[in-house]
N, C-alpha and C positions, 0 to 999 in steps of 0.2 A: 590962626585958628585955635581956639581955645574950648575946653569943655568946662562948663560951668554948672554946678549943682547948688542951688541957692534956696536954703532954709527949707529942705524937702522932707516931707513926712509921708508914710504910707501906713494907713490903718486897714486891718482885716477885722471886721466887726469890732470887738472891744480890744483886740491886740494891736498895739502899735509897734510894727515890724521895723520901721525907720523913723526916728524921731528928731526931726529938724537938723539934718546935717547940711554942712555948707562946704564946698570944697572947688578948687580951680586947678585944672591941669592944663598946661600951656602946650603949644605944639612941639612935638619931639620929646616930650618928657616921658620918664618912666616912673609911674606913681603906683604905690601899694595901697590897696584897700584890704585891711586885715580885720580879724576877729574870729572868735571861737565859732562853732556851729550855733546858728540861731541868732547871730549877732546882727544880721540884716544885709550881709554883703550880696548874696544872690539877688535879693529883693532890690537892692541898689542898681545892680547891673541890669536887671530887666527894666527898671525904670529909664535908665540912661538909653537903653536900646528902644524904648518906646514900646515895649511889650506890656507894661504896666503903667497905668495913669497915676501920677502922685496925688495923694489926698490933699496935699498943700504943697507949695513951692514950684519952682521952675527948673527945668533942665534944658540946657542949650549947647549945641555944637556949631561954631561959627555963627552965634547969635540966633540960631534957629533950632527948634525942637527937632529931634531925631524921629523918624517914622519910616514905614515900609518903602516909602517913595524915595528915601535917601539911603537905602540899604547897601547900595554899591559902595559907600563911603566907610562902612563899618565891618570889621572881622569880630567874630565872637566864637570862643572856644569854651563852651558850656561845662561845668563841673560833671554833670551827668552826659556821658556821650551820646550822640544821637545818629550814628550811621545806620544804614540800611543793610543788615548782615547778608542778604541773598544777592546784592548787587556787586559787580566787581569794582575794584578801585577806580578804573576808568569811567565806568558807567556812573558811578556815585559822583565823582567830581565833575563829569559833563553836565549832569543834572543840577547839581548845586551851583556851579558857576554861571550856567545859563540863566538862572534867576538873578544873578547879578549883572547881566547884560553882556557877558563875554562871549566872543565868537568861539566856534569849536577849535579853530586852528590855534587861537590864543591860549585856549584852555589846555590843549594837548602839549603845547610847547613849553608852558610854565609847569604843568605837572611833571613833565619829564625831567626837568631841571631839578625840582624838588626831590622827585623820587631818586635821582642821581646823588643829590647832596646827602640825602638820608640813608644811602646805600641800600635802597630796596627797589632798584629798577626793575627786577624780575616780577615784582608783585603788581604790575599795571593791570593785569588780566585776572588776578585772583579775587575770589569773593571775600569780602570783609570778614565773614564768619571763618574763614581759613587762616586769618592771620592771628598772631599773638596779641596779647593785650598792649604790649609795648608798641607794636608796629599799627595797630589800629588807632592808637593815640597819635602816631606820627601823621596818619592819614586824616585824622580829625583836625590836627594842627594845620596841615596843608589845606585843608578846606576852609580854614579861617583867615588864610593869607594870601591864597593864590590870585584874588583880584586886586591885590596891592592895596589894602584899605587905609585910609588915613588915620582912622582911630581903631585900635585893636584892643579887645577886651578878652583877658585870659583868666578863666575861673579855675584855679588849681592845675595849672598846666603841667607840673612836674609829678603829680599824684601817680604812684605806682610804677614810676620808671626805674630801671636799674641805672647805676652810676654813669655807665657809658652813654646810654640813651639820654640821660638827664643832661649831660654835658653838650651833646649834640643839639638838643633842643634849645639849651641855654644860649649856645653860640649863635643859633639861628634868631633868637629873640634879641640878641645884642646887635646883630647885623641889621635887623629891621629898625632898631632905635637909632643906630648911627645913620641909617638912611632917611630919618626924619619922621618915622612912623610914631604917633602918639599911643602909648601903651599903659593900659590900667590893668593891673593884675592882682589876684589874691593867691595866697600859698600859706600852707601851715609849716613850711620848711623855712624858718627864719634865716638860716644862712644864705638861702638864695635871695630872699628879699634884700639882705644887707648887701649882698653883692651887686644887685641890679638896681635897686630903687634910689631916687634921689629924695623924694619926698613920699609921705605916707599919712594914712589916717587909721587909727585903731578904733573899732566900734565894739561897744558892748551893750547888748538889749536895746539896740538900735540907735543908741546915742554915740558921739564921738567922745572919748575919753583921752585921746591925745592926737594931736596932728602937728604936722610941720616938716622941716628938712631934717632928714635922719640924722646927719652928721651932728647938727645942732642939738638934737633932742638928746643923742648919746653924750654928748660933751657936757650939757647942762643937768642931765637927769641926776637926782639925788641919790638914788639907790646905787651904791658902789659894792665892789668886793676886792678882797685881799686874797692873793695866792700865796701860800706858805709852803715851802719844800722843807720837811723836817721829819725826823724818825720819831719824834715825841707824840705822846697822846695830847692833842690840842682840843679836845672836847671841852675843857674847862673854860674855853674862850666865850662860850654861849653865855656865860653870866656877865660878860662885860656890857655895860650899858650901851645900847645903840645897836649891838649885834642882833641880826635878825636869825640867822642860821649858820651853823657850822657842818659844812659836808665834808666828811672824811674821804680822801681819795687815796690812791696808791702811795703817793710820796709826800703826803702831808694833809693839807685841808684848804677848802675854800670858805672864807669867811664873808657872808653877806652882810652889809651894814646899811643903816638907814642913810647915812651921808658919809662923805669922804673924811670928814674931821675925826671921825670914830677910829679910823686907822691908827692914830696916834696912841688911843688908849689900847688898841690890840696890840701895838708894837711894845708899849710899856709892860703889857701882862706877859708877854713871851720872854722879855728880857731876863737873863740869868737863869732861865729854865731848860738849858739845853742847847745844843748847837742847832742853828737854823741856816740852811743852805741858801735860801732864796725868800725874799719878802717883797711883794709887788702890789701896788694898788692899780686896778685897772678899771676901765669904763665898763658899764653894764653892757652885755651883748643884747641884741634886739630880743632875743628869746627870754632874757631876764626881764626886760622892760614889758614884753607882751604878757608874761605870766603875772607881773605885778599889776597891770592895768586891766587885762582882760581875763584873769582867772576867775574860776568859779562860775563861768558861763554855762547855762544849761543848754543841751542840745534841743533843736527845734526843727 
């Protein structure tokens, strides 16, 4: 079972929201679809779900387009939450899961298992509007996975969660992944993407500016940095050819470079200019790569 997005474009009037992206997500894979606001992420998700028709290109799951008739195969957590505030948690989930074809007994059994897991068992008969934002998000997540979808799309699943609830939700996502669920998600929290994703695509203005295996991207990416621990003022390193930026930190500086070879010139520049406790060339973080490739995106 494979999700294929093949040369897909989506135009709204004169605006090209998604401009010719291609990607493949294999069964059981955890895939990151990243980009700043207005980059085309949500539009891409809606086309995958069959909520929007591509202007050009084809999207298939198991070699067939997704549509409402196959909704039981899909779980979707939208960035803008869509719960009914006046319904209780039980009423909400009974209604939503009946649309997926589940029986009442199966819904209640699975719902109570998830409520126990998230430590909110007492909230079954509470109205959505009575819950905190974090607990509403847990219920929204449960609504996206209760029917055990084959393909799960998570749009900013960790947004607004405190660290404890974020870890709880992350563990649930990892368990679903280990059970074989195919997961595509977006997040502005690059640390979570690094921890969870195997492959990714970064969009800017609807176009793919980087995609592939995360480990290989980080290993081969030209942008590097040197971490230096020293009590000296290292701002003069900004003048070294190939240095992009020198960031002063509490115990020294972080020097961002165009490529790894610049580290030798940086090392030569600090030689004999005072004691240096630590000098290390490190791979860029996904945050560094994201800023480099997707920075400057306008909101939309």
